[in-house]
C-alpha positions in Angstrom: -7.5 -15.5 10.0 -11.7 -16.0 11.0 -12.4 -19.5 11.3 -16.5 -20.2 11.1 -17.8 -21.5 14.4 -18.8 -25.4 13.6 -22.7 -25.5 13.5 -23.1 -27.9 16.1 -21.1 -26.1 18.5 -23.2 -23.1 17.7 -26.4 -25.5 18.8 -24.8 -26.6 21.7 -24.3 -23.0 23.1 -27.9 -22.3 22.2 -29.1 -25.2 24.4 -26.9 -24.6 27.2 -28.3 -21.1 27.3 -32.2 -22.3 27.0 -31.0 -24.7 29.7 -29.6 -22.1 32.0 -32.9 -19.8 31.6 -35.1 -22.9 32.2 -33.1 -23.8 35.3 -33.2 -20.1 36.6 -37.3 -19.9 36.0 -37.6 -23.0 38.2 -35.4 -21.5 40.9 -37.1 -17.9 40.9 -41.0 -19.1 40.3 -41.2 -21.3 43.8 -40.0 -17.9 45.4 -42.1 -15.6 43.8 -45.4 -17.9 44.6 -44.2 -18.0 48.1 -43.7 -14.5 48.4 -47.6 -14.1 47.1 -48.9 -16.8 49.3 -50.3 -16.0 52.7 -51.2 -18.3 55.4 -54.8 -17.1 56.8 -55.7 -20.2 58.9 -53.9 -22.3 61.3 -55.0 -25.9 63.0 -54.3 -27.4 66.1 -54.9 -31.0 66.1 -55.8 -32.2 69.6 -58.4 -34.7 71.4 -61.7 -33.8 73.3 -59.8 -35.5 76.5 -56.9 -32.4 76.0 -59.2 -29.7 75.3 -62.4 -29.2 77.1 -65.5 -27.7 75.2 -67.2 -24.9 77.2 -70.9 -25.3 77.9 -71.9 -23.0 74.9 -70.0 -21.6 72.1 -69.7 -17.9 73.4 -66.2 -16.4 74.5 -62.8 -18.4 74.5 -61.6 -21.8 74.2 -58.6 -22.9 75.5 -56.7 -25.3 72.9 -53.4 -27.2 72.8 -52.1 -30.1 71.1 -51.0 -32.1 74.2 -51.3 -32.0 78.0 -47.6 -30.6 78.2 -48.1 -28.1 75.2 -48.7 -24.5 75.4 -52.1 -23.4 75.3 -53.7 -20.8 72.9 -56.6 -18.8 73.6 -59.0 -18.6 70.8 -62.4 -16.6 70.5 -65.7 -17.9 69.3 -67.5 -15.8 66.9 -70.8 -16.0 64.9 -69.3 -17.6 61.8 -67.3 -20.5 63.9 -68.9 -23.5 62.3 -68.9 -27.2 63.8 -68.6 -30.4 62.2 -68.4 -34.3 62.9 -66.5 -35.8 60.3 -67.6 -33.6 57.2 -71.2 -33.2 58.6 -71.9 -29.8 59.7 -73.3 -29.7 63.3 -74.8 -27.6 66.0 -72.4 -26.9 68.6 -74.7 -28.7 71.0 -74.2 -31.9 69.3 -70.7 -31.6 68.6 -70.3 -30.9 72.6 -72.8 -34.1 73.1 -70.6 -36.0 71.1 -67.3 -35.2 72.4 -68.3 -35.9 75.7 -69.9 -39.3 75.1 -66.6 -40.5 72.9 -63.5 -38.8 73.3 -61.8 -38.4 69.9 -59.7 -36.6 68.0 -60.3 -32.8 68.0 -59.2 -30.1 65.0 -59.3 -26.5 66.5 -59.2 -24.2 63.5 -58.5 -20.6 63.7 -57.6 -17.4 61.7 -53.9 -16.5 61.9 -53.2 -13.1 63.6 -56.9 -12.7 65.3 -56.9 -16.2 67.2 -60.7 -16.3 65.9 -62.2 -19.8 65.8 -63.2 -20.6 62.2 -64.1 -24.2 62.6 -64.1 -27.2 65.4 -64.2 -30.4 63.7 -64.5 -34.0 65.7 -63.1 -37.1 63.9 -65.7 -39.1 62.2 -66.4 -41.7 64.6 -67.6 -39.6 67.5 -71.1 -39.0 65.4 -72.1 -42.4 66.3 -72.1 -42.1 69.8 -74.3 -39.0 69.9 -77.0 -40.1 67.8 
């Protein structure tokens, strides 16, 4: 003899199935998103005391996070940009500020090509160069 399944049991199974599908989606979605994301830029957080800035923005820059850290040779190009805080500046002004007031230096470069994209001094360095 067949006994009908109580309605509450059927709803509970439906909810459990829906919950399983949603949980699977939560696990799979980040994995799929990570596979599509690509890191195109890296940053070395250092200081102007550790990373000497060359006289001109040409050739290469040797950057490292600390005095004992491994250095990385990075290339300047025509698209490299310079900032003090959020203010775009010339390389000459950036270098003058770095010499007058040692400060934090952020060195951004393209992953894979080691080409400099940006050099950024901490905002406080700008006051010393004006």
